[in-house]
N, C-alpha and C positions, 0 to 999 in steps of 0.2 A: 876150191870148193864151190860147188854150184850153189847159186842163190836160189831162195824160194821165189816162186812166182808170186807176182803181186806184192803190194805194200801192206804192212800191218797197220790196222786202224787204231788211233789213240783215243781213249775215253777217260774222262775225269773221274767218273764214279766206278772206278775199278775196285776190286776186292781189297786190295792193299790200302787204298786210300780210305775206304769206308771203315776198315778195321782200325786204322790209325785214328780217324775222327771219332769213332765210337769209344775207343779206349780213352782218348783225351777228354771227351765230354763226360764219360763216366767218372774219370778222375776228378774233374772239376766239381761234378755233383757230389761226389763222395767228400771231397774237401769242404765243400760248402755246408753239407749236412753235418760233418764233424765239427766244423768251426762254430756254426750257429747253435748246435746242441751244447757244446761246451760253454758257450757264452751264457746261455740261459741257466745252465746248471751252476756256473760260477756265480751269476747274479743272485739266484735264489739261495744259494748256499752261503755266499760271502757277505750280503748286505741286508739281513733281516731288520736291523735297527733303522737303517736308512729308509727302508720301505715303510716301517712304522712311523718314522718321523715325517716321511713324505705324505702319508695318509693323514697324519695329524695336522700337517701344514695345510693340506687340502681342506680338512674340516674347519680349521681356523679361518682359512680364506673364505670359505662359504659362510661361516658364522659372522666373520667380519663384514662381508658384503651385505648380509642380512642386517647386521647392526648399523652399517653405514646407511642403508636405506631408511631404517627407523630413525637414526639420528638426523638424516636429511629431512624426514617428515617432521620430526620434533623441531628442527631448526626453522623450517617454514612456518610451523604453527607459532613458534616463539617470535619470529619476525612479524607475523600477522598481529600477535598480541602487542608487540612493541609499537607497531604502526597505530593500532587502535588506542593504545595507552598514550602515544604521542598526540593523536588527535584529541583525545579526551583531556590531556594536559593542556593543550593549546586552547581548547574551549574553556577550561577552568581558568586559565590565565586571563582570557578575554573577559570572562565573567567577573573575575577578581578585579581587573582594571576598571570595569564598569561600576562595580560596587565601590571601589576606592574613589572613583570620580563622584558617584552619588554621595558617598560619605563626606567627601571634601565639600561638595555643594551644600549638604545639610549642615555641615559644621559652620560654613560661612553664613548660611541663613540663620542658624542658631545664634551665632555671634552678633549678626546684625539685629536680630530680634532682642537679644540681651541688651545691646546698646540702645535700641529704640525703647525698650522697657525701662532702662535706667534713665533715659532722657525724659520719658513720660512721667516716671516717678519724680524726677527732679522738678519737672514742670508743674506737676500736681502739688508737690510740696511748696514750690514757690508761689503758686496760686493760692494755696491754703494760707501761706504767710501773708500774702497781699490781702486776702479776704479777711483774715484776722485783724490786720492793720485797719482795713476799711471799717470793719465792725467796731473796733475800738475808737476810730475817729468818729464814726456815726454816733456811737454811744456818748463820746465826749461832746459832740456838737449838738446832741439832742436837746440839751438844756439851753442852747443859744438860739434855737429856732423861734421865730416870733409866733408862728402858728403851726399846729400839727395838722397834717393832711392825711385823711384816711380814704382808702379806696382800693379797687381791685386792679387798676391799671398798672402796667409795668413801666416805671419811669426811668429805670437805670440805663436804658439804651440811649437816652438823650445826653450822651457824654460830651458832645460838642457845645452844649448850651451852658455858658458860664454866667451864673447869676452872681455877679460881684460888682464892686465899685462903691464909691462913697455916696453917689447920687443916682438912684435908680428910678427910672420912669417907666410906667406901664401905660401904653396907649391902646385903648380898646375901641374897636369899631362897633358902634351901636346902631348901624343903619338897618333898614327893614330886611336886607338880605341875610342878616344873622339869625333870622327865624328858622331857616331851613336850608337844605343844600340844592333844591330844585326850584325853578321858577314857579311851577304850578303849586307846589306846597307852600311857597312863600306867599303867593296870592291868597291861598286858602287860609293861612294862619293870620293874615292881616285883617281878616273879617271875623276872627274869633274874639272871645272875651279877653280882657287884659290878663286875667289869671292864667288862661291857657297859653297866651303868648309868652308870658314869663316862664311857663313850664316847658317851652319848646326845647327838645333835646339839644339842638345845636347851640341855643343861647345858654342853657345850663352848662354845657361843656365849656363855652367861652368863659363863664364865671369861674368854673373850676380851674381853668388855666391861670386866670388872674390870681386866684387864691393860692395856687401852687407856687407861682412866681413870688408872691409876697412872703410865703413861708420860707423860701430859700434865700431871702435877702440876708446879707451879713449883719451881725449884731451891732457893728459899729458904723452902719451906713444910714442913709436917709432915703426915703421913698416918696413917690407921688404917683397919682393915677389921673389920667386924662381920658375923657370920653369924646367921641366925635361921630357925627353923621353929616348933616348939612352945615353944622357948626361944631365948635369944640367947647368943652367946659370941664372944670375940675369938680368932682363930686364932693370934695372936702370944703369947697367954697372959695378957695384961692389957690394960687400957684406956689405957695410957700412949701418948702421941703419939710417933711415930718420924719423924725428919727424912728428907726425901726424898733427901738426899745419902747415906743409909745403904743401899747396894745389898743388903747381907746381909739387912736386915730385910724389904725388899720380896721378895727371893727366898725367904726362909723363909715368908712369907705365901702366896706363889703355890704353893709346894710343899705347904703344908698344905691349900690349897684343892684341889689335884689329888687328894688322898686322901679328900675328902669325898664321901659318897654322898647325894644328895637323898632325904629321907624325912620322914614325919610331916606334920602340918598346918601352918598358917600363923598365928602369933600376932604381930600387928603391935604389940600393947601391949608385948611384951617388948623389942623393938628400940627403942621410944620410951623405955622405962626405961633401956636401956643408953646411949642418947644423952644423957639427962639426967644420968647419973652421971659423964660425962667432964668433966675440968677441964684447960684451959678448954673451954667448949662449942665445937663445930665451927662454923666460919663458912661451910661449904659441904658439904652432904650429898648424896650420890648414891645414890638408892634403886633397886636393880635387882630387879624383881619381875615376877610374871606375873598377879597378880589380887588380889582383896580377901581379907582374913583369913578363916579358917574357925573360929577359936576365940579366946577372950579369956583374961583372967587366971584365970578359974575353970575353964579347960579346955574340952574338947568337951562340947556339950550333947546330942549324939545322933549317929547315923550319917549323917544327911542334914542339910545346912545350906542353908536357902533363901537366895535373893538378898537378901531384906529383912533377914534375920538377919546376913548378911555386911556389908551396909551399916551396920547398927547396930554391929557389932564395929569397923568402920572408924572410925565416929564416936567410939566410946569411946577408940580409940587416939589420935585427933587431940586429945582432951582432955589427953592426957599429953605431947604434943609440946612441947618447950621453945620459948618465944617468940623471935622475931627470928632464927630459924635457917632459912635458905633450903634448901628440899628440891627437888632435881632428880630427876625420876622418869623412869626408862627402863623402859618397859613392854614385856615380851615376851608378847603376848596369849595367853590360855587360852580354849579352846572353852567357850562357855556363860556366861562371866563378863561379861555385857553392861554392868553398872554400873561395872566397874573403871575403864574409860577416863575416864568423866566424873568419878568420885570423885578419882582421882589428878590429873586436870587441875586440879580445884578446889584440891587440896592444893598443887600447884606454884604456882598463881596467887596464892593467899593468902599463901604464905610468901615469895614473890619469887623462886622458882626457875623451872626450865624443865621442861616435860613433852614427852616424845616417845615414839613407838612406831616404832622404825627398821625399815627393810626387812631381809629375811632375809640379805642379803649383808653386813650391817654387824655388827661391825667387820672 
């Protein structure tokens, strides 16, 4: 058989191939459409309750998410309130602690004040009892005083002055310096009349001191008064002791003192000699003076006496003082006599007596 001329060309997209591919693709599409359509129909027809449940669940989820947001907001607000409450609680606790500390402090103070008040009340009661005893003692002793002293001066502060003993001697300085406290006034009063000299405030005060001392003497004692300026003498006439129960003797001595006019210098050695001459020796001496001596046993050495010379005259007089005789010094200060206070303080301390320079309103 004869062959055809030429070769036949082969092509992929021939009619047979295209027909097969079209049929196959159509079958696939048909199958796909059939399967998908049936699936939807089956879902819609077979699960209506599930769809309802699904939608309900979706609603619940949305509602739950909304509730969750609200709860979170409330939780944040609650946390903020808790934080604020915690801070407020902490502040209140601190305030409470401060108040408790203040209350404790006030309690301690109140306790201390109560104790102090009780102590003060006890002290007041004790002082009232002491005052009552003193008043009773004063009332009991009023009948034993030799002489009653009246005046406005406060005498109770002289508690260190003990007017006691069986033989009490009062030594009174009657020199011209007892007229006043300043040199100029002393010179003026020396030229006044005797009546005005006797009325000099300083001299009247010295007489009140002697009267007060005599009034405080014990009822079972003896007394004597000695005066001194350039020399010494006893206004009762002798150096014999007088019993304090003898009102006439005391009155005579005070009357004699009222007639004395301060004059002359101050010789402390003379009064020490007078004290040494007494028998028995006094067991309590009250020296009322205003300064150091201005002359000794040899008399005045000149018109002017220096402070050192007055100190030496005082030391010479101390050599004549009888031993074991307490000397109580009542100093009425004089202008310019700076060493007198120290010297008489030493005298009182060494003899076992008391030194004082009382205020102007005493006695």
